[in-house]
C-alpha positions in Angstrom: 177.1 97.4 206.7 176.6 99.0 210.1 174.6 101.8 208.6 172.4 99.4 206.7 171.8 97.3 209.8 171.0 100.4 211.8 168.6 101.6 209.3 166.9 98.2 209.2 166.6 98.2 213.0 165.1 101.7 213.0 162.6 100.6 210.4 161.6 97.5 212.3 161.2 99.7 215.5 158.9 102.2 213.6 156.7 99.3 212.3 156.5 97.9 215.8 155.4 101.2 217.2 152.4 101.4 214.7 149.0 100.8 216.3 147.5 97.4 215.9 144.6 96.9 213.5 142.1 94.2 214.2 140.8 93.2 210.8 137.5 91.3 210.8 137.0 91.2 206.9 137.8 88.0 205.0 139.0 87.7 201.4 135.5 87.6 199.9 134.6 90.9 201.5 137.8 92.5 200.1 136.9 91.2 196.6 133.4 92.7 196.7 134.8 96.0 197.9 137.4 96.1 195.1 134.8 95.3 192.4 132.5 98.0 193.6 135.2 100.5 193.6 136.3 99.6 190.1 132.7 100.1 188.8 132.4 103.5 190.5 135.7 104.6 189.1 135.0 103.4 185.5 136.0 106.2 183.1 132.9 108.3 182.1 132.3 109.6 178.4 133.2 113.3 178.3 130.3 115.6 177.9 131.9 117.6 175.1 132.5 114.5 172.9 129.0 114.5 171.0 128.9 118.2 170.3 132.5 118.0 169.2 131.9 115.2 166.8 128.9 117.1 165.4 131.0 120.2 164.8 133.7 118.2 163.1 131.0 116.6 160.8 129.6 120.0 159.9 133.0 121.3 159.0 133.6 118.3 156.7 130.1 118.8 155.0 130.8 122.5 154.5 134.2 121.7 153.0 132.5 119.4 150.5 129.4 121.3 149.4 130.4 124.8 150.4 131.6 125.8 146.9 128.5 124.5 145.2 126.2 126.3 147.7 128.1 129.6 147.1 127.8 129.2 143.4 124.1 128.5 143.7 123.6 131.6 145.8 125.6 133.7 143.4 123.6 132.4 140.4 120.3 133.2 142.2 121.7 136.7 143.1 122.5 137.2 139.4 119.1 136.1 138.3 117.4 138.2 140.9 119.5 141.2 139.7 118.5 140.5 136.1 114.9 140.3 137.1 115.3 143.6 139.0 116.8 145.2 135.9 114.0 143.9 133.7 111.4 145.1 136.2 113.1 148.4 136.3 113.1 148.6 132.5 109.5 147.6 132.4 108.6 150.2 134.9 110.5 152.9 132.9 108.7 151.8 129.7 105.3 151.8 131.6 106.1 155.3 132.9 107.1 156.4 129.4 103.8 155.0 128.0 101.8 156.7 130.7 103.6 159.9 129.9 102.8 159.4 126.2 99.2 158.8 127.0 99.0 161.9 129.0 100.6 163.8 126.1 98.0 162.3 123.8 95.2 163.3 126.1 96.5 166.8 126.3 96.6 167.2 122.5 94.0 169.3 120.7 90.7 167.5 120.0 90.7 169.1 116.6 91.9 165.9 114.9 91.7 162.2 115.3 95.0 160.7 116.5 95.5 157.0 116.2 97.6 154.5 118.2 99.5 151.5 117.0 101.4 153.6 114.4 103.7 150.6 113.6 100.8 148.2 112.9 100.3 148.0 109.1 96.9 148.9 107.7 96.0 146.5 104.9 95.8 148.4 101.7 94.6 151.5 103.6 94.6 153.6 100.4 91.5 151.6 99.3 90.2 150.9 102.8 89.3 147.4 101.6 89.5 145.3 104.8 85.7 145.4 105.2 84.7 147.1 101.9 85.3 146.4 98.2 86.0 149.4 96.0 85.7 147.6 92.7 83.1 144.8 92.2 84.3 143.3 88.9 83.7 139.9 87.3 86.2 138.2 89.6 83.8 138.5 92.5 80.2 137.6 93.3 78.0 138.8 96.1 76.1 136.4 98.3 74.1 137.4 101.4 73.6 134.9 104.2 71.9 135.0 107.7 73.9 135.0 110.9 73.6 131.9 113.1 70.6 133.2 114.9 68.8 134.4 111.7 68.6 137.9 113.2 70.8 139.7 110.7 71.6 139.3 107.0 75.3 139.8 106.1 76.4 140.4 102.5 79.6 138.7 101.5 81.8 139.4 98.4 83.3 136.1 97.4 86.4 135.9 95.2 86.1 133.5 92.4 89.8 132.7 92.0 89.5 131.8 88.4 86.5 129.5 89.0 83.0 129.9 87.6 80.3 131.4 89.8 78.6 128.0 90.1 81.8 126.3 91.2 82.7 129.0 93.7 79.2 129.0 95.3 78.9 125.2 95.4 82.2 125.1 97.4 81.3 128.0 99.6 80.5 127.2 103.3 79.5 130.2 105.4 79.5 128.0 108.5 83.3 127.9 108.3 83.4 131.7 109.0 80.9 131.8 111.8 77.7 132.4 109.8 74.7 130.3 108.9 74.2 128.1 105.9 73.7 129.4 102.4 69.9 129.3 102.1 70.1 130.4 98.5 72.2 127.4 97.5 69.6 126.0 95.1 68.7 129.4 93.7 69.9 130.9 90.4 70.4 134.7 90.4 71.0 136.8 87.3 71.2 140.6 86.9 70.5 142.6 83.7 72.4 145.8 84.5 71.0 147.7 81.5 67.4 147.1 82.5 68.3 147.1 86.2 66.4 143.9 86.8 67.4 140.9 88.8 65.8 137.5 88.1 65.7 134.8 90.7 64.9 131.2 89.7 63.8 128.7 92.3 63.4 124.9 91.6 59.9 123.7 90.7 57.6 122.9 93.5 59.5 125.1 95.9 57.4 125.9 99.0 58.9 128.1 101.7 57.3 127.4 105.1 57.2 129.9 108.0 57.5 133.6 108.1 61.0 133.5 109.7 62.4 131.5 106.8 60.5 133.6 104.3 62.0 136.8 105.7 65.5 135.3 105.7 65.3 134.3 102.1 63.9 137.6 101.0 66.5 139.6 102.8 69.3 137.4 101.5 68.0 137.9 98.0 67.7 141.7 98.4 71.2 142.1 99.7 72.7 139.7 97.2 71.6 142.0 94.4 71.9 145.4 96.2 75.4 146.2 94.9 74.0 146.1 91.3 71.5 148.9 92.1 68.6 147.1 90.5 65.1 148.6 90.5 63.2 145.3 90.4 63.7 141.7 91.7 61.7 139.1 89.8 61.0 135.8 91.4 59.8 132.6 89.7 60.2 128.9 89.5 62.0 127.0 86.7 58.6 126.6 85.1 57.9 130.4 85.3 55.4 130.2 88.2 55.3 132.4 91.3 57.0 131.1 94.4 55.1 130.2 97.6 56.6 132.3 100.4 54.7 131.1 103.5 52.5 133.8 105.0 53.3 136.0 102.0 51.5 133.7 99.6 52.5 133.5 96.0 55.3 135.9 95.3 56.5 137.0 91.8 58.4 140.3 92.7 60.4 141.5 95.8 61.1 145.1 96.5 64.8 146.1 96.4 66.7 147.8 99.2 65.3 151.3 99.8 67.6 154.3 99.9 68.0 156.5 103.1 66.9 153.7 105.4 70.0 151.5 106.2 73.4 152.0 107.9 76.2 149.6 108.5 77.3 148.5 112.0 80.0 146.0 113.1 79.1 142.3 113.4 81.5 140.0 115.3 81.7 136.2 114.8 84.5 133.8 115.5 86.9 136.8 116.2 86.1 138.1 112.7 84.5 141.4 111.9 81.8 142.1 109.3 79.7 145.0 108.2 76.1 144.3 108.8 73.2 146.5 107.4 70.7 147.7 110.0 67.2 149.0 109.1 66.6 152.4 110.6 62.9 151.8 110.5 62.3 155.0 108.5 64.0 157.3 106.1 66.5 159.7 107.7 69.0 162.3 106.7 72.6 161.2 106.5 73.5 163.3 109.6 70.7 161.6 111.5 72.0 158.3 110.3 75.5 159.0 111.6 74.0 159.7 115.0 72.2 156.3 114.9 75.4 154.6 114.0 77.0 156.1 117.1 74.1 155.6 119.5 73.2 152.0 118.4 72.4 149.8 121.3 75.3 147.3 121.5 74.4 143.6 121.6 76.4 140.4 122.0 77.3 140.2 118.3 76.7 143.8 116.9 78.6 146.9 118.0 78.2 150.6 117.0 80.4 151.4 114.1 81.1 154.9 115.4 82.7 154.9 118.9 81.5 157.3 121.5 84.8 159.1 121.5 84.3 160.2 117.9 82.3 163.3 116.9 81.3 163.8 113.3 79.8 167.0 111.9 78.4 167.2 108.4 79.9 170.4 107.2 78.5 170.6 103.7 77.0 168.5 101.0 78.0 169.3 97.4 75.9 167.3 95.0 77.2 163.7 95.5 80.0 164.5 97.9 79.6 165.0 101.6 82.2 166.7 103.8 82.7 165.3 107.3 84.5 167.2 110.1 86.0 164.6 112.4 87.1 165.1 116.0 87.8 162.7 119.0 88.3 162.9 122.7 91.4 160.8 123.3 92.8 158.3 120.8 91.5 155.5 118.6 93.4 152.5 117.4 94.1 152.2 113.7 91.9 149.1 113.3 88.9 150.7 115.0 89.3 153.9 113.1 89.6 152.0 109.8 86.4 150.0 110.6 84.6 153.2 111.4 85.6 154.9 108.2 84.6 151.9 106.2 81.2 151.6 107.8 80.6 155.4 107.2 81.6 155.0 103.5 79.3 152.0 103.0 76.5 153.8 104.8 77.0 156.9 102.7 76.3 154.8 99.6 72.9 153.9 101.0 72.1 157.6 101.0 73.1 158.2 97.4 76.6 159.7 97.9 79.5 158.8 95.7 82.4 160.0 97.9 83.3 161.5 101.3 85.8 164.2 102.1 87.2 163.4 105.6 88.7 166.3 107.4 91.0 166.3 110.5 91.9 162.6 110.4 95.5 162.1 111.2 97.6 159.0 112.1 97.1 156.7 109.1 100.3 157.4 107.1 99.2 155.4 104.0 95.8 157.1 103.7 95.5 160.3 101.8 92.6 162.4 103.0 93.4 165.3 100.9 91.0 163.9 98.2 87.5 162.6 98.6 87.3 158.9 99.2 84.9 157.0 96.9 82.1 154.9 98.5 82.5 151.1 98.1 80.7 149.0 95.6 80.3 146.1 98.0 81.3 145.0 101.5 82.9 142.1 103.4 85.4 140.6 101.0 85.9 136.8 101.3 89.0 135.6 99.3 
C-alpha cells in the first residue's frame, strides 16, 4: 500500500509542477477544429489504383480471347504462306515460259513453229474450220453483205436433212453478225453441164439505188461462184429483164473473174469468216500473196497472212503450186490454220487445184507430205 500511495503522491506532484495553460477556446471552437482536421485527414484514393485495375482487366480479356487471336494469326500466316508458295510457283512457271519463248526465238527460222500444242485443231486433216473441201447436196451456198454493206461474205449452209427452200427460209444471217439475206425472194438454179446459173426475181421487181444494186449483184455472183459457172442469167418470173437501178434493165451478170480476188479475215461477233477482196486488177499468185500480207487492216477485216510469215513460191507444176514457208518467231495454231485456209481458198481463184506446203511444223494432225487440195467453198454454217 505504501508504495502505491507514494507513487500516487509523486504523480500528483509531477502534475502540479506542469506549467499552467490558459485556454481561451470554447467547445464550439474545438468542434470546428476537429471537423477540419478530419476532412484534411480523409483517406485519399491511391494513385496506382486505376492503372492497376486496367492491367487486371487486360489480363482477363487476354485470357478469354487470347487463344482465338492466336489461331487467327496462325491461319493468316498459313494462308500467307500458301499464297507465297503459289506466287513462287507462278513465278517459276513464268520464268519457264519465258525460257521456252527464248528457246523458240532462238530456233531456226527455216520452219513455222506453232504454239498451243495441246489445243485441238478441228478436223485439221481437211482444214475445214473456214473452208469446205466437199460441196455436196447436203449444203447450199448463200452470199450476204456485212452489216455495213461494204463486203460480201459467202456462206456454206448445212441443210440438215431439210430442203433448200426450208433451210433458206429459216436462215437468219443477222444471228451471226451479218446483214439480212437480200436474196430471200430470189430463186437460184445451176445447170452444171452447161455451166449456167439462172436467177429468177419476182415480177415487178425494181431495185433502187446503186448501193443496193451492187450488193445484190455481188451476192448473186458469190452465191454461184463455187459452181464455176460461165454465165449468170437474170430474169423475172415472167421472163423479163430485171431493173437494177442505175444499171437499167439487166438480163445477165458477169461471173467472178479469175486471178483477181484473194481472201482475207473478216471478224464479226467474235466469229471469223473468209471474205473475198477485189485486187482491182489481175495479178500473179505470188503478187496476190503479197497483197494478202500487206492488206491495210480495218476495224472488221484483217490480213490473212501475218507479217511474221514469209512465203516463197518455189515452183508451179501445172495445177499444183509449191510454197516455201518461214516465220520469224511463232504463230498460234488457230492463226496458222486461218492463214493456210485463206491461202488455199485464194489459190482456187488463180486456177490451182492443190498446194504443197513446205516447212510447216507444229500441227500434229496435219500431213504436209502431200499436196493439200483447194476447197470447193468457204465459211461453213452448220
